[in-house]
N, C-alpha and C positions, 0 to 999 in steps of 0.2 A: 504493500500500500504506500503510495507516494503522496506527500503533501503538495497541494497546488500553490506554488509560490513564484516570485518574479523579481525583475530588476526594477530600479527606482526611476520614476519619472515624476518630477515635481511641477505642479501647476496649481494655480489658485484663481478661481473666477467667482466673484460674489454675486448673489442675487441682485437683480436690477431694479425691482419695484416692490415696495412694501406691501405685503398682503396679497400680491397678485401672482399668478402662476409664472414660473420661469419658462424658458423655451423647452417645455417638458413633454408630457405624456400624450399630447394630441397629435399634431401633424408630424409626418416624417421629417427628420432634421434637415436643415438646409445643406446644400452641397458643400458650402464653405466650412461646415463643421467637420467634414470627413478628413481623417488623416492627422488631425492635430493631436500632439501628445497631451496626456491628461484628459482624455475625453472618452466616455462610454456612450455608445450610440445604439439604441434599440429601434428597429424598424419593423413595425407590425408583428411583434413577437407574441405568440400565443401558445398555450399548452392545453391539450385535451388528452384524457385517458379513458380507457374502457371501464365502465362501472360494472359491478357484479351482475347487474340485470342485462348486460350486453350493450346498453346504451352508452353514448359518449358523455363524459362529464368534463366541463371546462374548468380548469384550475386557474388559468390566466387568460383573460380576454385580450384581444389585439391591443398591444401597447407599443407606442413609439415614444422614446425619451432621448434627450441628450443631457448628459450629466458631466459638468466640468468643475463644479464646486469642490472644495477641498474636503468638506464634511457634509454628508447628506444622511438624513434619518428617514427610515420607513416606519410609520406608526399605523395602528389599526388593531382591531380585535384579533383574538386567536383564530386561526384557521381561515383567514381571509386572503392569503396569497403572498404575504411578505417573504416567507422562506422560499416559496416557489420562484418568485421574482429574482431573489439573490442567487438561487441555484441555476437559473437560466443564464444569468449574466456570467457566472463562473463556469458554465457549460457542464455542471454536474448533473443537470437535467437538460435533455435535448429539447429545444423548442419544436413544437409541432409545425409552426409556421414562423416566418420572419427570420431576421438575422440580428446578431449581436456583434458589434465591432468594439474592440478594445484598442484604443489609440489608433483607430483607422484600420485595424486588421480584424477580419471576420473569422479567422481560422480558429479551430479548437486549440491548436498549439499556442497561439498568441494568448488565449485566455489562461491556459495552464502556465505559461511563462510569466505572465504579468500580474496575475491575480492571486492573492493569498486569502484563503477561506478559513474563518474561525467558526467551528461548528458549535451549535448550542449544547450538544452532548460531547464533552471532551473525551469520552471513552473512544469515540471514533477518530480521535486526533493524536492522542498520546500512545505511541505504539512500541516504544523502547522501554526496557526494564527500569532505567533510572532517568532522573531529570536531565542530568548532564548529557547522557547518551542521546536523549531525544532532541536536545538543542543541537548537538553535534551532527545529528542526522540531517537537519535542515541546512547546516553550514557546509555539508559536502558539496552542495550545488555550487558553492563559490570556489571550489577546487583549492582549498587550503590544506596545508600539511596537518598531520594529526595533532602535533603540539599546538599549533596556532588555533586549530579548531577548539581544542580544550580550553585554551586561554580566553578565546573570544566568547565561548559559551559561559565561562565563569563571569566575565565582564558583563555580558548581557543579563544574566540572572541577577547580578548585583544591582544593575541599573533598574531592574524591575522590582527591587525590594526583596529578592530571594537569594541573598548572599549565603553561600554555604549549602545550598540545596542540591548541588550537582550529584552527590552520591545517593541521595534519597530515592527510594522506590516511588514510582508514579502512583502506585496503589495506596501509598500512605498519606497522600496529599488531601487537604480539604478541598471542597468544591471551588472556593476562591483561588486557592493555590493552583489547582489544575487549570483553571481558566487563565491565570497569569502565565503559566508555563506554555500553554497552547498558543496564546497570543505572542509570547516571546519567540517561540519557534517559527511562527509565521513572519514576524518582523525581522528575524535574523537573516532571511533570504533577500531582504531589500526589495519587496514587491512595489509595483506601480500603484496597485489598488489593494486595499484590505476590505474584504466583505465579512462582516461579523454578525452572526445570528444570535440575538439576545445575550450579548457578552456580560451584562451585569445582573442577569436573572439570579435571584436567590443568594446574592453575595452579601456578606456583612459590610458595614460601612467602610472599614479600612481597605478591604480588597476591592470594593467598588471604586474608591478613590484611586487606587493603584491602576485598575483597568482603564478608567476614564482618562487618567493622566497619560498612560501609555498610548492610548488612541489619539489623544490630543497632540502628543509630541511626535507621533509617527510622521516621517516625511512623505509617506504615501497618501494618496486620496483614500478616504474612508467612507464606506457605505454600510450603515448599521441598521438592522431591524431591531426595534426595541419597544418595550412598554415603559421604559424609563424616560419620562417626559422631561426631566431635568437634563438628561444627556441629550435628548433631541433638541432642547432649547438652545444648547450651545453649538448646534450645527449651523451651517450656512443656508440650508434648504431642507424642507420637510415634505415628504410625499405621504399622503394618507391612502392606504390600500384597503379596499373593501370589496368583498364578493369578487375577487380576482381582477379588480380594476384599480388604477390610480385615480381616485375620485376627486382629489384636491391636491394642489401643488403650490407651495409658496414659501414665504419667509416664516421662520419658526414661531415668533411671538403671536402673530395674528392667527396662524393656522392651529397652533396648539390651544389657543383660547377658544376657538370654535370647537375643537375636538373635546375639550373639557366640558364645555356647555352642553354638547350633545350627549356625552356620557352621563351627565347629571340630569338629563331629561328636560333641559331648558330650551333645547332646539331639537328639530327632527333628527332622527338617527337613521342613516348618516346624513349630515348636511353637505350635500355633494355639489360639485361643479359640473358633473356629467350625469345624465339620467341613467338609471340602472339598466335599461335595455339597450343602451348605445355603446358600441365599442369605442375605445378612446381615439382610434385613428379616424373614425367617422365624425367625431365631435370637434375636429380641428377648427372648423369655421367659427362656431359659436365661442370657443375658448379664446381664439385669437382676438376677439373683440374685448376681452377682459384684460388685455395687456400682455398676453403671451399665449403660445399654443401649449396647452397643458390639460391634464385630466386627472 
């Protein structure tokens, strides 16, 4: 089993209009967006699977997105498609339709080369017996000597607040410690993009701060699916995923306020920018009148 990880590309593009969708989930991205480093581009991406009844079930409706911001959060209820969207981008789940481009390259090899994925279940990620060996496994990709790998693994663990953890068994770690080790292993390979699925779930306050700090300090672009609205609020852009669609897209403060109000029953749930029966690619025209193509 190999961890999906990659080289570093640094880029930072901030949202352009408060409370309005960015150039996101509606219309296919403009041609001038193609090929730029630090850019994820989804073009009509959808996922359908066969249900036990033999009928098709849609996990992700047609979605077109361009992501260039340094920190982006996916929010929404459980089972609404956040993880499916992340897995499609990382090519861990093959899209039924559409294409995903990572820095302008639509190949599976590019996704595996440039994207690091932090799983919600760290048991799927920590595969070596000890913490140090697991970090060193990631570092093999950089073609370092054995001694240099060991020294760099120790340095990375110390930076993550895990000094002296190298010899420890991965099975002896707490949930927060496992999450930090998994994230450290991904960051060790210097990816262009880090995709993290619920990285702060069930963590104590100390380990949550460590994980959040590691994500904030990462030179890579970060796309995180989370119920941690404080984490989402510190991002540059937020996408609200509901029923397999990106139903709202904008700056964190305004969108999270809407989301909280809906969750409290103060507004309709969900308070969407796209009607439930409309695929995001079809909604481009109406969304563009709101300040950007998004859904």
